[in-house]
C-alpha positions, 0 to 999 in steps of 0.5 A, spaced: 500 499 499 502 507 499 500 513 499 501 515 492 495 520 491 491 515 487 485 512 488 484 507 492 488 510 497 489 504 501 487 496 498 488 489 501 491 488 507 492 494 512 497 495 517 499 498 522 504 502 519 499 504 514 495 506 519 501 510 522 502 514 515 495 515 514 494 519 522 500 523 519 498 524 512 490 527 515 493 530 522 487 525 526 490 519 531 492 513 530 485 510 534 481 515 529 484 512 522 483 505 526 475 506 527 475 509 520 478 502 517 474 497 521 468 501 519 469 501 510 473 495 510 468 490 508 466 495 503 473 496 500 475 489 500 480 491 506 484 486 511 486 488 517 492 486 519 494 492 525 498 487 530 502 486 525 508 491 523 507 492 516 
């Protein structure tokens, strides 16, 4: 997953490192980003692997 400005912003496996980068890029907390990802994961077929450091 890369935050390169191209859509979709996230695809596939999303790890804790991705959450940290997204939080930094948006100015939101990691908890906020995580909750939003949990909400939208089923819609966008995201695989949340937040225990992983990837």
